[in-house]
Each structure stands twice: as structure tokens, then as C-alpha cells.
A tleap script that builds the chain and sets N, CA, C and O, in Angstrom:
source leaprc.protein.ff14SB
mol = sequence {
  NMET ASN ASP GLN THR VAL GLU PHE SER ILE
  THR ASP GLU LYS ALA LYS GLU LEU LYS GLU
  LYS LEU SER THR ILE TYR GLU ALA LEU LYS
  GLU LYS GLY TYR ASN PRO VAL ASN GLN ILE
  VAL GLY TYR ILE LEU SER GLU ASP PRO THR
  TYR ILE THR THR TYR ASN ASN ALA ARG SER
  LEU ILE ARG HIE ILE ASP ARG ASP GLU LEU
  LEU GLN ALA MET VAL LYS ALA TYR LEU LYS
  VAL CLYS
}
set mol.1.N position { 7.666 -9.492 -29.046 }
set mol.1.CA position { 6.315 -8.955 -29.169 }
set mol.1.C position { 5.370 -10.083 -29.582 }
set mol.1.O position { 5.726 -10.917 -30.415 }
set mol.2.N position { 4.215 -10.111 -29.028 }
set mol.2.CA position { 3.232 -11.147 -29.315 }
set mol.2.C position { 2.379 -10.711 -30.497 }
set mol.2.O position { 1.693 -9.691 -30.434 }
set mol.3.N position { 2.424 -11.487 -31.572 }
set mol.3.CA position { 1.680 -11.142 -32.789 }
set mol.3.C position { 0.322 -11.822 -32.876 }
set mol.3.O position { -0.315 -11.814 -33.930 }
set mol.4.N position { -0.121 -12.410 -31.770 }
set mol.4.CA position { -1.418 -13.079 -31.797 }
set mol.4.C position { -2.539 -12.059 -31.709 }
set mol.4.O position { -2.447 -11.069 -30.983 }
set mol.5.N position { -3.584 -12.318 -32.453 }
set mol.5.CA position { -4.766 -11.465 -32.424 }
set mol.5.C position { -5.628 -11.870 -31.244 }
set mol.5.O position { -5.883 -13.054 -31.026 }
set mol.6.N position { -6.074 -10.885 -30.487 }
set mol.6.CA position { -6.971 -11.142 -29.374 }
set mol.6.C position { -8.391 -11.036 -29.890 }
set mol.6.O position { -8.750 -10.063 -30.553 }
set mol.7.N position { -9.195 -12.035 -29.584 }
set mol.7.CA position { -10.582 -12.038 -30.037 }
set mol.7.C position { -11.497 -11.889 -28.843 }
set mol.7.O position { -11.389 -12.637 -27.871 }
set mol.8.N position { -12.391 -10.934 -28.913 }
set mol.8.CA position { -13.360 -10.721 -27.854 }
set mol.8.C position { -14.689 -11.327 -28.283 }
set mol.8.O position { -15.064 -11.279 -29.455 }
set mol.9.N position { -15.378 -11.887 -27.326 }
set mol.9.CA position { -16.681 -12.458 -27.612 }
set mol.9.C position { -17.649 -11.996 -26.529 }
set mol.9.O position { -17.329 -12.010 -25.340 }
set mol.10.N position { -18.808 -11.597 -26.955 }
set mol.10.CA position { -19.812 -11.124 -26.014 }
set mol.10.C position { -21.126 -11.841 -26.304 }
set mol.10.O position { -21.560 -11.919 -27.453 }
set mol.11.N position { -21.742 -12.354 -25.270 }
set mol.11.CA position { -22.985 -13.087 -25.434 }
set mol.11.C position { -24.157 -12.128 -25.548 }
set mol.11.O position { -24.054 -10.960 -25.174 }
set mol.12.N position { -25.262 -12.623 -26.063 }
set mol.12.CA position { -26.471 -11.803 -26.169 }
set mol.12.C position { -26.948 -11.341 -24.792 }
set mol.12.O position { -27.413 -10.213 -24.632 }
set mol.13.N position { -26.827 -12.215 -23.814 }
set mol.13.CA position { -27.257 -11.868 -22.458 }
set mol.13.C position { -26.380 -10.743 -21.892 }
set mol.13.O position { -26.885 -9.808 -21.271 }
set mol.14.N position { -25.089 -10.841 -22.109 }
set mol.14.CA position { -24.167 -9.809 -21.646 }
set mol.14.C position { -24.434 -8.488 -22.379 }
set mol.14.O position { -24.378 -7.415 -21.780 }
set mol.15.N position { -24.722 -8.580 -23.666 }
set mol.15.CA position { -25.030 -7.376 -24.452 }
set mol.15.C position { -26.299 -6.712 -23.922 }
set mol.15.O position { -26.379 -5.485 -23.858 }
set mol.16.N position { -27.279 -7.510 -23.547 }
set mol.16.CA position { -28.527 -6.973 -22.995 }
set mol.16.C position { -28.255 -6.266 -21.665 }
set mol.16.O position { -28.792 -5.188 -21.412 }
set mol.17.N position { -27.434 -6.864 -20.831 }
set mol.17.CA position { -27.071 -6.269 -19.547 }
set mol.17.C position { -26.318 -4.948 -19.756 }
set mol.17.O position { -26.573 -3.966 -19.059 }
set mol.18.N position { -25.397 -4.936 -20.713 }
set mol.18.CA position { -24.662 -3.710 -21.030 }
set mol.18.C position { -25.606 -2.607 -21.483 }
set mol.18.O position { -25.474 -1.453 -21.073 }
set mol.19.N position { -26.560 -2.974 -22.335 }
set mol.19.CA position { -27.503 -1.989 -22.851 }
set mol.19.C position { -28.354 -1.410 -21.730 }
set mol.19.O position { -28.610 -0.206 -21.705 }
set mol.20.N position { -28.791 -2.249 -20.810 }
set mol.20.CA position { -29.597 -1.780 -19.684 }
set mol.20.C position { -28.805 -0.811 -18.809 }
set mol.20.O position { -29.313 0.243 -18.428 }
set mol.21.N position { -27.562 -1.169 -18.492 }
set mol.21.CA position { -26.727 -0.302 -17.669 }
set mol.21.C position { -26.434 1.011 -18.392 }
set mol.21.O position { -26.538 2.089 -17.806 }
set mol.22.N position { -26.071 0.911 -19.658 }
set mol.22.CA position { -25.738 2.106 -20.417 }
set mol.22.C position { -26.960 3.015 -20.572 }
set mol.22.O position { -26.834 4.240 -20.549 }
set mol.23.N position { -28.131 2.418 -20.729 }
set mol.23.CA position { -29.365 3.206 -20.821 }
set mol.23.C position { -29.641 3.953 -19.519 }
set mol.23.O position { -30.064 5.109 -19.541 }
set mol.24.N position { -29.406 3.300 -18.399 }
set mol.24.CA position { -29.581 3.939 -17.093 }
set mol.24.C position { -28.609 5.100 -16.936 }
set mol.24.O position { -28.979 6.176 -16.466 }
set mol.25.N position { -27.368 4.870 -17.335 }
set mol.25.CA position { -26.337 5.910 -17.265 }
set mol.25.C position { -26.716 7.080 -18.174 }
set mol.25.O position { -26.621 8.240 -17.775 }
set mol.26.N position { -27.139 6.771 -19.378 }
set mol.26.CA position { -27.550 7.790 -20.353 }
set mol.26.C position { -28.671 8.651 -19.779 }
set mol.26.O position { -28.608 9.879 -19.840 }
set mol.27.N position { -29.684 8.017 -19.229 }
set mol.27.CA position { -30.829 8.746 -18.679 }
set mol.27.C position { -30.424 9.611 -17.486 }
set mol.27.O position { -30.909 10.734 -17.342 }
set mol.28.N position { -29.539 9.096 -16.629 }
set mol.28.CA position { -29.082 9.875 -15.477 }
set mol.28.C position { -28.341 11.131 -15.940 }
set mol.28.O position { -28.541 12.215 -15.392 }
set mol.29.N position { -27.485 10.975 -16.952 }
set mol.29.CA position { -26.754 12.122 -17.489 }
set mol.29.C position { -27.711 13.136 -18.111 }
set mol.29.O position { -27.561 14.344 -17.929 }
set mol.30.N position { -28.690 12.627 -18.844 }
set mol.30.CA position { -29.674 13.490 -19.509 }
set mol.30.C position { -30.495 14.263 -18.469 }
set mol.30.O position { -30.720 15.464 -18.614 }
set mol.31.N position { -30.936 13.562 -17.426 }
set mol.31.CA position { -31.738 14.197 -16.383 }
set mol.31.C position { -30.961 15.292 -15.654 }
set mol.31.O position { -31.554 16.266 -15.191 }
set mol.32.N position { -29.645 15.141 -15.549 }
set mol.32.CA position { -28.823 16.140 -14.876 }
set mol.32.C position { -28.388 17.267 -15.808 }
set mol.32.O position { -27.676 18.178 -15.386 }
set mol.33.N position { -28.813 17.213 -17.081 }
set mol.33.CA position { -28.545 18.298 -18.002 }
set mol.33.C position { -27.263 18.177 -18.807 }
set mol.33.O position { -26.851 19.128 -19.470 }
set mol.34.N position { -26.635 17.019 -18.752 }
set mol.34.CA position { -25.410 16.803 -19.522 }
set mol.34.C position { -25.745 16.291 -20.919 }
set mol.34.O position { -26.859 15.831 -21.168 }
set mol.35.N position { -24.779 16.373 -21.825 }
set mol.35.CA position { -24.889 15.719 -23.120 }
set mol.35.C position { -24.397 14.286 -22.904 }
set mol.35.O position { -23.190 14.061 -22.817 }
set mol.36.N position { -25.311 13.315 -22.815 }
set mol.36.CA position { -24.929 11.942 -22.455 }
set mol.36.C position { -23.892 11.307 -23.381 }
set mol.36.O position { -22.968 10.637 -22.919 }
set mol.37.N position { -24.045 11.515 -24.674 }
set mol.37.CA position { -23.111 10.901 -25.621 }
set mol.37.C position { -21.704 11.438 -25.381 }
set mol.37.O position { -20.751 10.664 -25.301 }
set mol.38.N position { -21.569 12.748 -25.266 }
set mol.38.CA position { -20.248 13.341 -25.036 }
set mol.38.C position { -19.632 12.860 -23.724 }
set mol.38.O position { -18.436 12.573 -23.664 }
set mol.39.N position { -20.434 12.775 -22.696 }
set mol.39.CA position { -19.925 12.346 -21.401 }
set mol.39.C position { -19.483 10.883 -21.425 }
set mol.39.O position { -18.435 10.540 -20.879 }
set mol.40.N position { -20.274 10.030 -22.053 }
set mol.40.CA position { -19.925 8.603 -22.125 }
set mol.40.C position { -18.674 8.408 -22.970 }
set mol.40.O position { -17.800 7.622 -22.604 }
set mol.41.N position { -18.575 9.113 -24.096 }
set mol.41.CA position { -17.377 9.022 -24.933 }
set mol.41.C position { -16.153 9.505 -24.152 }
set mol.41.O position { -15.090 8.887 -24.215 }
set mol.42.N position { -16.302 10.596 -23.425 }
set mol.42.CA position { -15.205 11.099 -22.599 }
set mol.42.C position { -14.740 10.058 -21.601 }
set mol.42.O position { -13.539 9.870 -21.400 }
set mol.43.N position { -15.685 9.385 -20.979 }
set mol.43.CA position { -15.329 8.328 -20.033 }
set mol.43.C position { -14.611 7.176 -20.739 }
set mol.43.O position { -13.584 6.696 -20.259 }
set mol.44.N position { -15.144 6.737 -21.867 }
set mol.44.CA position { -14.541 5.604 -22.580 }
set mol.44.C position { -13.102 5.927 -22.979 }
set mol.44.O position { -12.214 5.084 -22.848 }
set mol.45.N position { -12.876 7.128 -23.459 }
set mol.45.CA position { -11.536 7.507 -23.914 }
set mol.45.C position { -10.553 7.703 -22.764 }
set mol.45.O position { -9.371 7.386 -22.897 }
set mol.46.N position { -11.029 8.219 -21.647 }
set mol.46.CA position { -10.115 8.583 -20.568 }
set mol.46.C position { -10.136 7.641 -19.364 }
set mol.46.O position { -9.177 7.602 -18.593 }
set mol.47.N position { -11.209 6.891 -19.199 }
set mol.47.CA position { -11.470 6.083 -18.006 }
set mol.47.C position { -11.600 6.951 -16.748 }
set mol.47.O position { -11.451 6.456 -15.631 }
set mol.48.N position { -11.875 8.232 -16.935 }
set mol.48.CA position { -12.062 9.146 -15.817 }
set mol.48.C position { -13.531 9.100 -15.393 }
set mol.48.O position { -14.396 9.583 -16.125 }
set mol.49.N position { -13.824 8.530 -14.229 }
set mol.49.CA position { -15.223 8.374 -13.814 }
set mol.49.C position { -15.949 9.686 -13.564 }
set mol.49.O position { -17.176 9.697 -13.469 }
set mol.50.N position { -15.210 10.804 -13.453 }
set mol.50.CA position { -15.896 12.076 -13.197 }
set mol.50.C position { -16.688 12.558 -14.407 }
set mol.50.O position { -17.456 13.513 -14.294 }
set mol.51.N position { -16.519 11.919 -15.560 }
set mol.51.CA position { -17.371 12.224 -16.714 }
set mol.51.C position { -18.815 11.772 -16.477 }
set mol.51.O position { -19.741 12.244 -17.136 }
set mol.52.N position { -18.990 10.852 -15.530 }
set mol.52.CA position { -20.304 10.265 -15.268 }
set mol.52.C position { -20.818 10.756 -13.922 }
set mol.52.O position { -20.101 10.713 -12.923 }
set mol.53.N position { -22.050 11.218 -13.900 }
set mol.53.CA position { -22.676 11.708 -12.685 }
set mol.53.C position { -22.877 10.577 -11.668 }
set mol.53.O position { -22.986 9.406 -12.032 }
set mol.54.N position { -22.921 10.952 -10.409 }
set mol.54.CA position { -23.238 9.973 -9.366 }
set mol.54.C position { -24.754 9.778 -9.241 }
set mol.54.O position { -25.217 8.845 -8.583 }
set mol.55.N position { -25.508 10.657 -9.872 }
set mol.55.CA position { -26.968 10.594 -9.828 }
set mol.55.C position { -27.463 9.224 -10.298 }
set mol.55.O position { -26.978 8.691 -11.296 }
set mol.56.N position { -28.419 8.666 -9.578 }
set mol.56.CA position { -29.002 7.345 -9.873 }
set mol.56.C position { -27.948 6.236 -9.966 }
set mol.56.O position { -28.129 5.257 -10.689 }
set mol.57.N position { -26.849 6.400 -9.229 }
set mol.57.CA position { -25.810 5.378 -9.158 }
set mol.57.C position { -25.092 5.149 -10.493 }
set mol.57.O position { -24.482 4.101 -10.704 }
set mol.58.N position { -25.169 6.135 -11.391 }
set mol.58.CA position { -24.608 5.968 -12.735 }
set mol.58.C position { -23.100 5.744 -12.717 }
set mol.58.O position { -22.595 4.914 -13.473 }
set mol.59.N position { -22.379 6.462 -11.874 }
set mol.59.CA position { -20.922 6.305 -11.832 }
set mol.59.C position { -20.530 4.910 -11.371 }
set mol.59.O position { -19.585 4.318 -11.892 }
set mol.60.N position { -21.243 4.401 -10.415 }
set mol.60.CA position { -20.970 3.035 -9.945 }
set mol.60.C position { -21.268 2.017 -11.052 }
set mol.60.O position { -20.520 1.057 -11.240 }
set mol.61.N position { -22.360 2.235 -11.778 }
set mol.61.CA position { -22.710 1.330 -12.876 }
set mol.61.C position { -21.630 1.307 -13.957 }
set mol.61.O position { -21.259 0.238 -14.441 }
set mol.62.N position { -21.126 2.478 -14.335 }
set mol.62.CA position { -20.141 2.537 -15.423 }
set mol.62.C position { -18.847 1.838 -15.017 }
set mol.62.O position { -18.143 1.295 -15.868 }
set mol.63.N position { -18.534 1.847 -13.739 }
set mol.63.CA position { -17.320 1.176 -13.258 }
set mol.63.C position { -17.421 -0.342 -13.347 }
set mol.63.O position { -16.404 -1.035 -13.317 }
set mol.64.N position { -18.637 -0.860 -13.455 }
set mol.64.CA position { -18.838 -2.304 -13.561 }
set mol.64.C position { -18.988 -2.777 -15.003 }
set mol.64.O position { -19.312 -3.938 -15.254 }
set mol.65.N position { -18.753 -1.880 -15.934 }
set mol.65.CA position { -18.826 -2.234 -17.353 }
set mol.65.C position { -17.411 -2.367 -17.891 }
set mol.65.O position { -16.601 -1.448 -17.763 }
set mol.66.N position { -17.118 -3.512 -18.493 }
set mol.66.CA position { -15.821 -3.726 -19.119 }
set mol.66.C position { -15.761 -2.922 -20.415 }
set mol.66.O position { -16.600 -3.104 -21.297 }
set mol.67.N position { -14.781 -2.044 -20.534 }
set mol.67.CA position { -14.704 -1.164 -21.706 }
set mol.67.C position { -14.548 -1.940 -23.006 }
set mol.67.O position { -15.128 -1.556 -24.021 }
set mol.68.N position { -13.782 -3.017 -22.998 }
set mol.68.CA position { -13.612 -3.808 -24.220 }
set mol.68.C position { -14.946 -4.405 -24.674 }
set mol.68.O position { -15.267 -4.393 -25.862 }
set mol.69.N position { -15.714 -4.926 -23.721 }
set mol.69.CA position { -17.024 -5.479 -24.060 }
set mol.69.C position { -17.967 -4.387 -24.545 }
set mol.69.O position { -18.735 -4.592 -25.485 }
set mol.70.N position { -17.905 -3.229 -23.902 }
set mol.70.CA position { -18.748 -2.115 -24.309 }
set mol.70.C position { -18.410 -1.680 -25.736 }
set mol.70.O position { -19.309 -1.492 -26.555 }
set mol.71.N position { -17.138 -1.522 -26.032 }
set mol.71.CA position { -16.734 -1.114 -27.384 }
set mol.71.C position { -17.135 -2.154 -28.425 }
set mol.71.O position { -17.577 -1.804 -29.519 }
set mol.72.N position { -16.980 -3.432 -28.083 }
set mol.72.CA position { -17.381 -4.485 -29.011 }
set mol.72.C position { -18.881 -4.422 -29.284 }
set mol.72.O position { -19.312 -4.521 -30.433 }
set mol.73.N position { -19.670 -4.259 -28.234 }
set mol.73.CA position { -21.123 -4.184 -28.399 }
set mol.73.C position { -21.512 -2.963 -29.229 }
set mol.73.O position { -22.424 -3.032 -30.053 }
set mol.74.N position { -20.819 -1.844 -29.010 }
set mol.74.CA position { -21.120 -0.629 -29.755 }
set mol.74.C position { -20.799 -0.785 -31.241 }
set mol.74.O position { -21.579 -0.361 -32.094 }
set mol.75.N position { -19.657 -1.390 -31.549 }
set mol.75.CA position { -19.285 -1.602 -32.951 }
set mol.75.C position { -20.280 -2.547 -33.620 }
set mol.75.O position { -20.706 -2.311 -34.750 }
set mol.76.N position { -20.644 -3.615 -32.916 }
set mol.76.CA position { -21.621 -4.553 -33.476 }
set mol.76.C position { -22.953 -3.859 -33.732 }
set mol.76.O position { -23.568 -4.061 -34.779 }
set mol.77.N position { -23.394 -3.054 -32.794 }
set mol.77.CA position { -24.671 -2.334 -32.962 }
set mol.77.C position { -24.581 -1.350 -34.116 }
set mol.77.O position { -25.520 -1.223 -34.902 }
set mol.78.N position { -23.467 -0.662 -34.220 }
set mol.78.CA position { -23.290 0.323 -35.287 }
set mol.78.C position { -23.294 -0.343 -36.658 }
set mol.78.O position { -23.886 0.164 -37.610 }
set mol.79.N position { -22.627 -1.483 -36.738 }
set mol.79.CA position { -22.546 -2.203 -38.013 }
set mol.79.C position { -23.704 -3.170 -38.220 }
set mol.79.O position { -23.858 -3.761 -39.289 }
set mol.80.N position { -24.521 -3.320 -37.166 }
set mol.80.CA position { -25.676 -4.230 -37.207 }
set mol.80.C position { -25.262 -5.653 -37.570 }
set mol.80.O position { -25.831 -6.268 -38.471 }
set mol.81.N position { -24.260 -6.166 -36.853 }
set mol.81.CA position { -23.783 -7.540 -37.060 }
set mol.81.C position { -23.927 -8.291 -35.748 }
set mol.81.O position { -24.023 -7.681 -34.683 }
set mol.82.N position { -23.943 -9.602 -35.825 }
set mol.82.CA position { -24.019 -10.449 -34.628 }
set mol.82.C position { -22.682 -10.966 -34.245 }
set mol.82.O position { -22.560 -11.695 -33.261 }
savepdb mol mol.pdb
quit
């Protein structure tokens, strides 16, 4: 078993791109009447793209987001750290 710690690093530019995509996805879900937070969390936990609407290309956008980078950006935003 490999006991090395994996370290993820995300640049400010990548974080900005993630935020833009996630905002578009959020708005598409909201416009279609879904609870965006619940749907996005469902997708993150399951990787099932059907949690995300195809409206405004949201499903395609979510498929181009690396989940590890997304989770890292979310934790950083939640904890307000760089």
C-alpha cells in the first residue's frame, strides 16, 4: 500500500474557471426548477450526470470539471483559505 499523501494544487485562474462553470450550472438548475445545491451534491457524490440538466449545456459543463479540483476549491472557499 502506498502511504504517500497526494497533494492537489489549484491555481487562481483554474478556480475562477471552475466558479464560472459552476455558476452557469447552478443557474441552469435553478431556472429549470431544481434545488441546485442538492443536484450538484448528488452529482459530486455519485458522478451520475443525470443529476444535472442538459439545459444551457450544464451537463456537458459539469463533465469537464475535475471533481478533485472542484472539491478542493469548495473546501478552500468554505474555509476562506488560499
